[in-house]
FIKOLZA-20959 format. One record per residue (C-alpha): residue in one letter; residue number from 1; x, y, z. Coordinates in Angstrom, 3 decimals, always signed. Each point is the difference from the previous one (the first is absolute). Layout:
BEGIN
rest A nr NUM X X Y Y Z Z
...
***
This chain:
BEGIN
rest M nr 1 X +26.284 Y -7.239 Z +10.108
rest R nr 2 X -2.366 Y +2.184 Z -2.050
rest E nr 3 X +0.125 Y +3.726 Z -0.540
rest D nr 4 X -3.507 Y +0.501 Z +1.334
rest F nr 5 X +1.268 Y -1.268 Z +3.372
rest L nr 6 X +2.438 Y +2.926 Z +0.047
rest H nr 7 X -2.906 Y +2.317 Z -0.834
rest Y nr 8 X -1.886 Y -1.429 Z +2.974
rest L nr 9 X +2.994 Y +0.415 Z +2.321
rest W nr 10 X +0.527 Y +3.613 Z -1.032
rest K nr 11 X -3.669 Y +1.017 Z -0.138
rest Y nr 12 X -0.868 Y -1.378 Z +3.439
rest K nr 13 X +3.458 Y +0.657 Z +1.509
rest K nr 14 X +0.421 Y -3.697 Z +0.786
rest F nr 15 X +3.736 Y +0.248 Z +0.594
rest D nr 16 X +2.229 Y +1.369 Z +2.719
rest F nr 17 X -0.018 Y +3.579 Z -1.269
rest T nr 18 X +1.549 Y +1.233 Z +3.269
rest H nr 19 X +3.267 Y -1.525 Z -1.200
rest A nr 20 X -0.412 Y +0.897 Z -3.658
rest E nr 21 X +3.012 Y +1.475 Z -1.701
rest T nr 22 X +1.304 Y +0.242 Z -3.533
rest T nr 23 X +2.526 Y -2.544 Z -1.198
rest Q nr 24 X +2.475 Y +2.882 Z +0.239
rest G nr 25 X -0.687 Y +0.211 Z +3.761
rest E nr 26 X -2.223 Y +3.107 Z +0.216
rest K nr 27 X -2.947 Y -0.098 Z +2.419
rest I nr 28 X -3.484 Y -0.032 Z -1.605
rest L nr 29 X -2.981 Y +1.511 Z +1.794
rest L nr 30 X -3.237 Y -1.113 Z -1.699
rest I nr 31 X -2.639 Y +2.732 Z +0.301
rest D nr 32 X -2.484 Y -1.069 Z -2.702
rest S nr 33 X +0.328 Y -3.082 Z -2.224
rest G nr 34 X -1.985 Y +1.747 Z -2.767
rest T nr 35 X -2.900 Y -1.015 Z -2.221
rest H nr 36 X +0.095 Y -3.458 Z -1.569
rest N nr 37 X +0.038 Y +0.277 Z -3.788
rest F nr 38 X -1.562 Y -2.923 Z -1.895
rest N nr 39 X +0.682 Y +1.487 Z -3.436
rest S nr 40 X +3.239 Y +0.659 Z -1.884
rest G nr 41 X +2.708 Y +2.035 Z +1.689
rest P nr 42 X +1.548 Y -0.155 Z +3.484
rest D nr 43 X -1.666 Y -2.313 Z +2.523
rest F nr 44 X -0.780 Y +2.688 Z +2.596
rest F nr 45 X -0.658 Y +3.681 Z -0.603
rest N nr 46 X +0.544 Y +2.944 Z +2.360
rest A nr 47 X +1.918 Y -1.775 Z +2.738
rest K nr 48 X +1.625 Y +2.060 Z +2.752
rest L nr 49 X +3.142 Y -1.059 Z +1.809
rest K nr 50 X +3.179 Y +1.306 Z +1.523
rest I nr 51 X +3.364 Y -1.401 Z -1.093
rest G nr 52 X +2.783 Y +1.133 Z +2.282
rest D nr 53 X -0.692 Y +3.697 Z +0.595
rest Q nr 54 X -1.850 Y +0.520 Z -3.306
rest L nr 55 X -3.808 Y +0.010 Z -0.253
rest W nr 56 X -1.289 Y -1.522 Z -3.263
rest A nr 57 X -3.369 Y -0.078 Z -1.761
rest G nr 58 X -0.438 Y -2.074 Z -3.132
rest N nr 59 X -0.553 Y -3.479 Z -1.387
rest V nr 60 X +1.164 Y -3.438 Z +1.117
rest E nr 61 X +0.772 Y -2.978 Z -2.252
rest L nr 62 X +0.219 Y -3.604 Z +1.246
rest H nr 63 X +1.772 Y -3.028 Z -1.472
rest I nr 64 X +1.096 Y -3.434 Z +1.179
rest K nr 65 X +3.529 Y +0.722 Z -1.248
rest A nr 66 X +1.398 Y +3.483 Z -0.486
rest S nr 67 X +1.241 Y -1.049 Z -3.450
rest D nr 68 X -3.650 Y -0.342 Z -1.098
rest W nr 69 X +0.135 Y +3.799 Z -0.315
rest Y nr 70 X +2.205 Y -0.440 Z -3.071
rest F nr 71 X -1.880 Y -3.070 Z -1.209
rest H nr 72 X -3.131 Y +2.197 Z -0.255
rest Q nr 73 X +2.055 Y +2.886 Z -1.490
rest H nr 74 X -1.101 Y +2.500 Z +2.624
rest E nr 75 X +3.345 Y +1.805 Z -0.351
rest T nr 76 X -1.202 Y +1.386 Z -3.363
rest D nr 77 X -3.627 Y +0.676 Z +1.005
rest R nr 78 X -0.936 Y +3.555 Z +1.048
rest N nr 79 X -2.868 Y -1.404 Z +2.098
rest Y nr 80 X +2.612 Y -1.147 Z +2.507
rest D nr 81 X +1.886 Y +3.294 Z +0.302
rest N nr 82 X -1.759 Y +0.803 Z +3.293
rest V nr 83 X +0.738 Y -3.311 Z +1.720
rest I nr 84 X +1.517 Y +0.857 Z +3.397
rest L nr 85 X +0.489 Y -3.544 Z +1.329
rest H nr 86 X +0.529 Y -3.417 Z -1.559
rest V nr 87 X -1.466 Y -2.650 Z +2.329
rest V nr 88 X +1.330 Y -3.487 Z -0.727
rest W nr 89 X +0.354 Y -3.419 Z +1.536
rest E nr 90 X +3.538 Y -0.405 Z -1.243
rest D nr 91 X +2.221 Y +2.960 Z -0.844
rest D nr 92 X +2.257 Y -1.569 Z -2.615
rest V nr 93 X +0.934 Y +3.149 Z -1.903
rest P nr 94 X -0.275 Y +3.797 Z +0.447
rest V nr 95 X -2.506 Y +1.709 Z -2.304
rest S nr 96 X -0.267 Y +3.489 Z -1.441
rest R nr 97 X -2.488 Y +2.362 Z -1.625
rest R nr 98 X +0.241 Y +1.336 Z -3.544
rest N nr 99 X +2.248 Y +2.817 Z +1.206
rest K nr 100 X +2.415 Y -2.615 Z +1.430
rest T nr 101 X -0.704 Y +0.928 Z +3.657
rest T nr 102 X -0.036 Y -3.024 Z +2.301
rest I nr 103 X -3.266 Y -0.977 Z +1.682
rest P nr 104 X +0.198 Y -0.998 Z +3.689
rest A nr 105 X -0.941 Y -3.651 Z +0.586
rest L nr 106 X -1.731 Y -1.718 Z +2.906
rest S nr 107 X +0.344 Y -3.776 Z +0.313
rest L nr 108 X -2.831 Y -1.657 Z +1.935
rest K nr 109 X +1.628 Y -3.428 Z +0.158
rest K nr 110 X +1.183 Y +0.291 Z +3.624
rest L nr 111 X -2.869 Y +2.198 Z +1.231
rest V nr 112 X -2.943 Y -2.400 Z -0.411
rest D nr 113 X -1.190 Y -2.389 Z +2.706
rest E nr 114 X +0.660 Y -3.652 Z -0.933
rest K nr 115 X -3.503 Y -0.944 Z +1.158
rest L nr 116 X -1.514 Y +2.382 Z -2.556
rest I nr 117 X +2.132 Y -1.501 Z -2.752
rest D nr 118 X -1.127 Y -3.492 Z +1.057
rest E nr 119 X -3.666 Y +1.086 Z -0.118
rest Y nr 120 X +0.535 Y +1.487 Z -3.447
rest Q nr 121 X +1.661 Y -3.161 Z -1.322
rest R nr 122 X -2.755 Y -2.149 Z +1.522
rest L nr 123 X -2.633 Y +2.093 Z -1.811
rest F nr 124 X +1.572 Y -0.784 Z -3.371
rest A nr 125 X +1.327 Y -3.447 Z +0.870
rest S nr 126 X -2.674 Y -2.117 Z -1.728
rest P nr 127 X -0.366 Y +0.928 Z -3.676
rest S nr 128 X -2.341 Y -2.954 Z -0.527
rest T nr 129 X -2.685 Y +1.356 Z +2.340
rest W nr 130 X -3.181 Y +1.604 Z -1.328
rest I nr 131 X +0.912 Y +3.278 Z +1.711
rest N nr 132 X +3.205 Y +0.767 Z +1.882
rest C nr 133 X -1.684 Y +0.451 Z +3.373
rest E nr 134 X -2.491 Y -2.857 Z -0.195
rest H nr 135 X +1.379 Y -1.683 Z +3.138
rest S nr 136 X -0.391 Y +3.233 Z +2.001
rest F nr 137 X -3.038 Y +1.575 Z -1.681
rest S nr 138 X -2.457 Y -1.349 Z +2.572
rest A nr 139 X +1.905 Y +1.778 Z +2.791
rest V nr 140 X -0.740 Y +3.469 Z -1.403
rest S nr 141 X -2.373 Y +1.972 Z +2.217
rest D nr 142 X -3.501 Y +0.905 Z -1.159
rest F nr 143 X +0.858 Y +3.685 Z +0.374
rest T nr 144 X +3.047 Y -0.226 Z -2.270
rest L nr 145 X -1.830 Y -2.079 Z -2.607
rest R nr 146 X -3.187 Y +2.106 Z -0.132
rest H nr 147 X +1.878 Y +3.299 Z -0.111
rest W nr 148 X +2.246 Y -1.261 Z -2.806
rest Q nr 149 X -2.988 Y -1.380 Z -1.925
rest E nr 150 X -1.609 Y +3.453 Z -0.037
rest R nr 151 X +3.222 Y +1.610 Z -1.211
rest I nr 152 X +0.644 Y -2.444 Z -2.840
rest Y nr 153 X -3.654 Y -0.024 Z -1.067
rest L nr 154 X +0.303 Y +3.767 Z -0.415
rest E nr 155 X +3.171 Y -0.656 Z -1.988
rest R nr 156 X -1.978 Y -2.424 Z -2.202
rest L nr 157 X -2.663 Y +2.654 Z -0.592
rest E nr 158 X +2.696 Y +2.442 Z -1.080
rest E nr 159 X +1.293 Y -2.567 Z -2.505
rest K nr 160 X -3.479 Y -0.579 Z -1.406
rest A nr 161 X -0.348 Y +3.765 Z -0.294
rest N nr 162 X +2.826 Y -0.043 Z -2.552
rest L nr 163 X -2.144 Y -1.956 Z -2.494
rest I nr 164 X -2.925 Y +2.339 Z +0.620
rest Q nr 165 X +2.193 Y +3.035 Z -0.674
rest Q nr 166 X +1.134 Y -1.557 Z -3.279
rest L nr 167 X -3.602 Y -0.649 Z -1.046
rest L nr 168 X -0.998 Y +3.541 Z +0.982
rest K nr 169 X +2.768 Y +1.418 Z -2.150
rest Q nr 170 X -1.049 Y -2.145 Z -2.969
rest S nr 171 X -3.656 Y +1.007 Z +0.399
rest E nr 172 X +0.717 Y +3.721 Z +0.505
rest N nr 173 X -1.027 Y -0.144 Z +3.653
rest N nr 174 X -3.366 Y -1.660 Z -0.628
rest W nr 175 X -0.778 Y -1.719 Z +3.315
rest E nr 176 X -3.147 Y -1.663 Z -1.405
rest A nr 177 X +2.028 Y -1.592 Z -2.789
rest V nr 178 X +2.643 Y -1.207 Z +2.442
rest L nr 179 X -2.662 Y -1.581 Z +2.221
rest F nr 180 X -1.343 Y -1.901 Z -3.014
rest Q nr 181 X +3.452 Y -1.163 Z -1.061
rest L nr 182 X +0.859 Y -1.198 Z +3.522
rest L nr 183 X -3.338 Y -1.780 Z +0.330
rest A nr 184 X +0.523 Y -1.676 Z -3.358
rest K nr 185 X +3.490 Y -1.128 Z +1.002
rest N nr 186 X -1.279 Y -1.453 Z +3.268
rest F nr 187 X -3.019 Y -1.660 Z -1.614
rest G nr 188 X +2.535 Y -1.894 Z -2.118
rest L nr 189 X +1.755 Y -1.289 Z +3.135
rest N nr 190 X +3.629 Y -1.167 Z -0.256
rest L nr 191 X -0.381 Y -2.004 Z -3.195
rest N nr 192 X -1.853 Y +2.594 Z -2.078
rest G nr 193 X +0.713 Y +3.260 Z +1.828
rest D nr 194 X +2.268 Y +1.387 Z -2.719
rest A nr 195 X -2.365 Y -1.184 Z -2.740
rest F nr 196 X -2.995 Y +1.702 Z +1.642
rest L nr 197 X +2.032 Y +3.178 Z +0.485
rest S nr 198 X +0.978 Y -0.003 Z -3.670
rest V nr 199 X -3.694 Y -0.226 Z -0.899
rest A nr 200 X -0.840 Y +2.915 Z +2.322
rest Q nr 201 X +2.769 Y +2.104 Z -1.555
rest S nr 202 X -0.985 Y -0.812 Z -3.592
rest F nr 203 X -2.748 Y +2.638 Z -0.109
rest G nr 204 X -0.593 Y +3.409 Z +1.538
rest F nr 205 X -2.003 Y +0.183 Z +3.205
rest S nr 206 X -2.568 Y +2.158 Z -1.794
rest V nr 207 X -0.850 Y -3.051 Z -2.136
rest L nr 208 X -0.880 Y -1.916 Z +3.163
rest Q nr 209 X -2.080 Y +2.900 Z +1.321
rest K nr 210 X -1.998 Y +0.197 Z -3.235
rest S nr 211 X -0.528 Y -3.768 Z -0.111
rest A nr 212 X -0.723 Y -0.568 Z +3.710
rest P nr 213 X -3.776 Y +0.721 Z -0.039
rest N nr 214 X -0.451 Y -3.005 Z -2.323
rest N nr 215 X +1.316 Y -3.135 Z +1.712
rest L nr 216 X +0.017 Y -1.994 Z -3.239
rest Q nr 217 X +2.132 Y +2.671 Z -1.662
rest L nr 218 X +2.433 Y +0.086 Z +2.913
rest E nr 219 X +0.409 Y -3.768 Z -0.028
rest A nr 220 X +0.498 Y +0.141 Z -3.766
rest L nr 221 X +2.698 Y +2.636 Z +0.500
rest F nr 222 X +1.886 Y -2.111 Z +2.543
rest F nr 223 X -0.427 Y -3.333 Z -1.805
rest G nr 224 X +0.809 Y +1.447 Z -3.409
rest Q nr 225 X +3.153 Y +1.790 Z +1.115
rest A nr 226 X +1.104 Y -3.160 Z +1.835
rest G nr 227 X -0.437 Y -2.094 Z -3.166
rest L nr 228 X -2.715 Y -2.174 Z +1.548
rest L nr 229 X -2.550 Y +0.445 Z -2.793
rest D nr 230 X +1.951 Y -1.673 Z -2.808
rest K nr 231 X -2.039 Y -3.213 Z +0.164
rest N nr 232 X -2.276 Y -1.558 Z -2.623
rest I nr 233 X -2.791 Y -1.293 Z +2.211
rest N nr 234 X -3.708 Y +0.141 Z -0.792
rest N nr 235 X -0.891 Y +1.926 Z +3.130
rest K nr 236 X -2.470 Y +2.902 Z +0.153
rest Y nr 237 X +1.777 Y +1.749 Z +2.874
rest L nr 238 X +3.395 Y -0.260 Z -1.695
rest K nr 239 X -1.491 Y +1.437 Z -3.201
rest E nr 240 X -1.429 Y +2.959 Z +1.961
rest L nr 241 X +3.392 Y +0.659 Z +1.595
rest K nr 242 X +1.718 Y -0.159 Z -3.405
rest T nr 243 X -2.522 Y +2.455 Z -1.471
rest E nr 244 X +0.516 Y +2.446 Z +2.878
rest Y nr 245 X +3.767 Y -0.292 Z -0.182
rest K nr 246 X +0.021 Y +0.597 Z -3.758
rest Y nr 247 X -1.999 Y +3.178 Z +0.595
rest L nr 248 X +2.298 Y +1.175 Z +2.847
rest K nr 249 X +3.129 Y -0.845 Z -1.960
rest H nr 250 X -1.143 Y +2.154 Z -2.900
rest K nr 251 X -1.351 Y +2.839 Z +2.145
rest F nr 252 X +3.048 Y +0.357 Z +2.250
rest K nr 253 X +2.623 Y -1.266 Z -2.479
rest L nr 254 X +0.999 Y -2.736 Z +2.436
rest S nr 255 X +2.985 Y -2.289 Z -0.418
rest N nr 256 X +1.069 Y -2.913 Z +2.139
rest T nr 257 X +3.396 Y -0.363 Z -1.636
rest G nr 258 X +2.503 Y -0.517 Z +2.792
rest V nr 259 X -2.619 Y -1.129 Z +2.524
rest T nr 260 X +1.049 Y -3.103 Z +1.923
rest R nr 261 X -2.581 Y -2.741 Z -0.381
rest P nr 262 X -1.223 Y -1.435 Z +3.349
rest K nr 263 X +0.730 Y -3.620 Z +0.881
rest Y nr 264 X -2.377 Y -2.683 Z +1.287
rest F nr 265 X +2.563 Y -2.677 Z +0.859
rest R nr 266 X -0.269 Y -1.264 Z +3.605
rest L nr 267 X -2.653 Y +2.548 Z +0.943
rest R nr 268 X -3.062 Y -0.903 Z +2.006
rest P nr 269 X -3.104 Y +0.667 Z -2.154
rest D nr 270 X -1.107 Y +2.855 Z +2.282
rest N nr 271 X +3.246 Y +1.784 Z -0.893
rest F nr 272 X -0.368 Y -0.438 Z -3.760
rest P nr 273 X +0.724 Y +3.333 Z -1.768
rest N nr 274 X -3.517 Y +0.268 Z -1.458
rest I nr 275 X -1.547 Y -0.419 Z +3.464
rest R nr 276 X +2.240 Y +2.643 Z +1.585
rest F nr 277 X -0.430 Y +2.422 Z -2.932
rest S nr 278 X -3.768 Y -0.382 Z +0.267
rest Q nr 279 X +0.095 Y +0.800 Z +3.730
rest L nr 280 X +2.269 Y +2.993 Z -0.621
rest A nr 281 X -2.429 Y +1.265 Z -2.640
rest S nr 282 X -2.825 Y -0.386 Z +2.508
rest L nr 283 X +1.758 Y +2.309 Z +2.477
rest Y nr 284 X +0.398 Y +2.773 Z -2.559
rest T nr 285 X -3.554 Y -0.355 Z -1.264
rest K nr 286 X -1.308 Y +0.393 Z +3.568
rest H nr 287 X +2.264 Y +2.838 Z +1.150
rest K nr 288 X +0.280 Y +3.193 Z -2.006
rest Y nr 289 X +2.326 Y +1.716 Z +2.482
rest Y nr 290 X +1.859 Y -3.062 Z +1.216
rest F nr 291 X +3.272 Y +1.676 Z +0.956
rest S nr 292 X -1.732 Y +2.584 Z +2.160
rest E nr 293 X -2.141 Y -2.628 Z +1.720
rest L nr 294 X +2.973 Y -2.200 Z +0.848
rest M nr 295 X +2.174 Y +2.889 Z +1.190
rest N nr 296 X -2.752 Y +1.254 Z +2.319
rest A nr 297 X -1.162 Y -3.349 Z +1.386
rest N nr 298 X +0.414 Y +0.283 Z +3.774
rest S nr 299 X -0.403 Y -3.624 Z +1.099
rest I nr 300 X +0.982 Y -3.489 Z -1.042
rest T nr 301 X -3.706 Y -0.839 Z -0.335
rest L nr 302 X -0.515 Y +2.739 Z -2.573
rest I nr 303 X +3.138 Y -0.952 Z -1.919
rest Y nr 304 X -1.197 Y -3.607 Z -0.193
rest K nr 305 X -3.388 Y +1.229 Z -1.273
rest L nr 306 X +1.668 Y +2.096 Z -2.696
rest L nr 307 X +1.750 Y -3.161 Z -1.200
rest D nr 308 X -3.234 Y -1.966 Z -0.405
rest A nr 309 X +0.001 Y -1.304 Z -3.549
rest E nr 310 X -1.265 Y -2.975 Z -1.923
rest T nr 311 X +0.263 Y -1.134 Z -3.591
rest A nr 312 X -2.457 Y +0.701 Z -2.788
rest T nr 313 X -2.902 Y -2.463 Z -0.262
rest F nr 314 X +1.661 Y -2.126 Z -2.689
rest W nr 315 X +2.898 Y -0.876 Z +2.313
rest K nr 316 X -2.322 Y -1.319 Z +2.679
rest T nr 317 X -0.300 Y -3.132 Z -2.132
rest H nr 318 X +3.391 Y +0.075 Z -1.743
rest Y nr 319 X +3.707 Y +0.113 Z +0.698
rest T nr 320 X +0.784 Y +0.050 Z -3.724
rest F nr 321 X -2.047 Y +0.923 Z -3.070
rest N nr 322 X -0.833 Y -3.574 Z -0.983
rest K nr 323 X -0.543 Y -2.069 Z +3.176
rest P nr 324 X -3.090 Y +0.757 Z +2.108
rest H nr 325 X -0.408 Y -1.184 Z +3.590
rest K nr 326 X -2.616 Y +0.163 Z +2.719
rest E nr 327 X -0.862 Y +3.602 Z +0.863
rest R nr 328 X +2.171 Y +1.552 Z +2.700
rest V nr 329 X +0.420 Y +3.645 Z +0.946
rest K nr 330 X +3.670 Y +0.952 Z -0.274
rest K nr 331 X +0.677 Y +2.815 Z +2.441
rest L nr 332 X +3.348 Y +1.342 Z +1.150
rest P nr 333 X +0.804 Y -2.057 Z +3.140
rest E nr 334 X +1.178 Y +1.697 Z +3.179
rest N nr 335 X +3.559 Y -1.315 Z -0.242
rest F nr 336 X +0.278 Y +1.474 Z -3.508
rest K nr 337 X -1.341 Y +3.311 Z +1.280
rest D nr 338 X +2.658 Y -0.101 Z +2.710
rest L nr 339 X +2.713 Y -0.282 Z -2.654
rest V nr 340 X -1.459 Y +2.966 Z -1.887
rest I nr 341 X -0.103 Y +2.063 Z +3.194
rest I nr 342 X +3.567 Y -0.967 Z +0.926
rest N nr 343 X +1.557 Y +0.509 Z -3.428
rest T nr 344 X -2.091 Y +2.774 Z -1.546
rest I nr 345 X -2.190 Y +2.032 Z +2.320
rest I nr 346 X +2.339 Y +0.411 Z +2.979
rest P nr 347 X +3.100 Y +0.953 Z -2.066
rest L nr 348 X -2.039 Y +2.377 Z -2.168
rest R nr 349 X -1.596 Y +1.703 Z +3.016
rest F nr 350 X +3.442 Y +0.277 Z +1.573
rest C nr 351 X +1.318 Y +1.809 Z -3.097
rest F nr 352 X -3.102 Y +2.136 Z -0.448
rest A nr 353 X +0.143 Y +1.203 Z +3.606
rest K nr 354 X +3.690 Y +0.897 Z -0.370
rest A nr 355 X -0.726 Y +1.884 Z -3.225
rest R nr 356 X -2.525 Y +2.137 Z +1.924
rest G nr 357 X +2.381 Y +0.570 Z +2.895
rest M nr 358 X -2.016 Y -2.244 Z +2.307
rest D nr 359 X +0.885 Y -3.013 Z +2.140
rest E nr 360 X -2.390 Y -2.958 Z -0.097
rest T nr 361 X +2.514 Y -2.481 Z +1.381
rest E nr 362 X -1.849 Y -0.704 Z +3.243
rest F nr 363 X -3.294 Y -0.675 Z -1.807
rest L nr 364 X +1.662 Y -2.153 Z -2.666
rest F nr 365 X +1.813 Y -2.008 Z +2.655
rest S nr 366 X -3.307 Y -0.587 Z +1.788
rest I nr 367 X -1.560 Y -1.313 Z -3.231
rest M nr 368 X +2.914 Y -2.367 Z -0.550
rest E nr 369 X -0.262 Y -1.245 Z +3.566
rest Q nr 370 X -3.637 Y -0.937 Z -0.628
rest L nr 371 X +0.928 Y -2.212 Z -2.972
rest A nr 372 X +1.012 Y -3.614 Z +0.492
rest S nr 373 X +3.646 Y -0.951 Z -0.384
rest E nr 374 X +0.933 Y -1.215 Z -3.469
rest E nr 375 X +0.840 Y -3.664 Z -0.410
rest N nr 376 X +3.024 Y -1.071 Z -2.000
rest K nr 377 X +3.277 Y -1.864 Z +0.456
rest I nr 378 X +1.855 Y +2.988 Z +1.430
rest I nr 379 X -2.683 Y +0.816 Z +2.573
rest K nr 380 X -0.240 Y -3.667 Z +0.946
rest G nr 381 X +3.776 Y -0.100 Z +0.408
rest F nr 382 X +0.051 Y +2.888 Z +2.473
rest N nr 383 X -2.990 Y -1.337 Z +1.938
rest N nr 384 X +1.710 Y -3.382 Z +0.300
rest L nr 385 X +3.029 Y +1.709 Z +1.543
rest R nr 386 X -2.103 Y +2.148 Z +2.315
rest P nr 387 X -3.743 Y -0.596 Z +0.476
rest N nr 388 X -2.199 Y +3.034 Z -0.698
rest T nr 389 X +2.732 Y +1.913 Z -1.789
rest T nr 390 X -2.796 Y +1.141 Z -2.309
rest V nr 391 X -3.610 Y +0.321 Z +1.095
rest N nr 392 X -1.088 Y +2.732 Z -2.423
rest A nr 393 X +0.829 Y +1.328 Z -3.472
rest L nr 394 X +2.258 Y +2.799 Z +1.209
rest Q nr 395 X +2.227 Y -2.553 Z +1.681
rest S nr 396 X -0.012 Y -2.432 Z -2.929
rest Q nr 397 X +0.928 Y +2.801 Z -2.411
rest A nr 398 X +2.776 Y +1.024 Z +2.373
rest M nr 399 X +1.413 Y -3.523 Z +0.101
rest L nr 400 X -0.026 Y -0.235 Z -3.801
rest Q nr 401 X +2.031 Y +3.215 Z -0.004
rest L nr 402 X +2.325 Y -1.366 Z +2.676
rest K nr 403 X +0.692 Y -3.211 Z -1.920
rest S nr 404 X +0.621 Y +1.620 Z -3.385
rest R nr 405 X +1.850 Y +3.164 Z +1.061
rest Y nr 406 X +1.896 Y -1.166 Z +3.067
rest C nr 407 X +0.183 Y -3.780 Z +0.523
rest D nr 408 X +0.620 Y -0.987 Z -3.620
rest K nr 409 X +2.625 Y +2.734 Z -0.399
rest N nr 410 X +1.747 Y -0.672 Z +3.328
rest N nr 411 X -0.804 Y +3.543 Z +1.124
rest C nr 412 X -0.224 Y -1.159 Z +3.621
rest L nr 413 X +1.868 Y +3.031 Z +1.308
rest Q nr 414 X -2.562 Y +2.351 Z -1.531
rest C nr 415 X -2.767 Y -2.074 Z +1.635
rest A nr 416 X -1.261 Y +0.897 Z +3.486
rest I nr 417 X -0.315 Y -3.703 Z +0.812
rest G nr 418 X +3.542 Y -0.768 Z -1.134
rest V nr 419 X +1.373 Y +2.931 Z +2.008
rest K nr 420 X -1.858 Y -1.112 Z +3.133
rest L nr 421 X +1.259 Y -3.552 Z -0.364
rest L nr 422 X +3.540 Y +1.250 Z -0.478
rest Q nr 423 X -0.262 Y +2.098 Z +3.127
rest G nr 424 X -1.492 Y -2.924 Z +1.957
rest N nr 425 X -2.863 Y +2.321 Z +0.920
rest M nr 426 X -3.144 Y -1.533 Z -1.489
***
């Protein structure tokens, strides 16, 4: 038995509340179970109920055993002074508030249908499974799944907004600078995301703006701050980059102390830091008002076009400074653009719209639905359990959120799918 099961029973009134009474024998009339609180303090706020002849409005606390009240030291916590009912599975001891007044208790142990308890135990019966409901996941209706995917994708956007708000605060609300930092982080992918972000944050955005018209200077800025120019190779292009970086370092008093150096280990050559930095420099050389263009782009076609970038000429025949290869244009591929749209452009537009008091959710959802589903172990796992669980990027992002925030944390009773399965109403 877990406490969140009690939360579920109380929130959805999944017990015989017509026969509910306190352990002292007073009749309880449940009018409103209150608002579920997921933060510190009582579990439900602003509940309304009648105990005997007295009407009460206040908070409700739930525990497996009543004695947990004292285990958590609620009897000395002012946040629990307004608790009007203690809902428990087993009432093993009376409890009181700070002022020593006794709190009425409701035991659910004999008020819950045995079938519901069996369903609950079955849901958590196999700790070795990939997700708790993997044997029932395929039975969930399309309506339930799609509706829940939209809700948890929105939840994922809200979480990504937290990072954007932090970056905005650090940059004194400079949206252009935040766009650049997010792009840099995403150009570094999982392995080098933090390293690329540290490079982007190692100089003021005005330095980028002043360097952007000259692509060689911008590459020199990125490479130099990333520590990629400290090589003794007889290479004309490398010498030019070093000369430009020396000039920029003196002019803008640059320092790369504290910058995380990017890694090359286990990267495909197309994802080498110098290749991605060169493509990022290309974008900012081409687009003077990049933030405005991306925020106003009204179609997926235009967004893709705004992400068109290729390396400088030198990198068409090189992956490193000292090993040439047959000439090949190195453009940003569509699947890489998709990642940038998913992880940078959509979250930033979501935040920017909210900051202006606007709602772009419908448009952003439509963009995500036009992008292909991501491919990774988690997405493959869900699609193996239920074919076509994800057919677009909105759905794949939703399932990543589901796995990390619900499945992995056993938060099945906060999950619409888990609740449906528990109710036997898929």
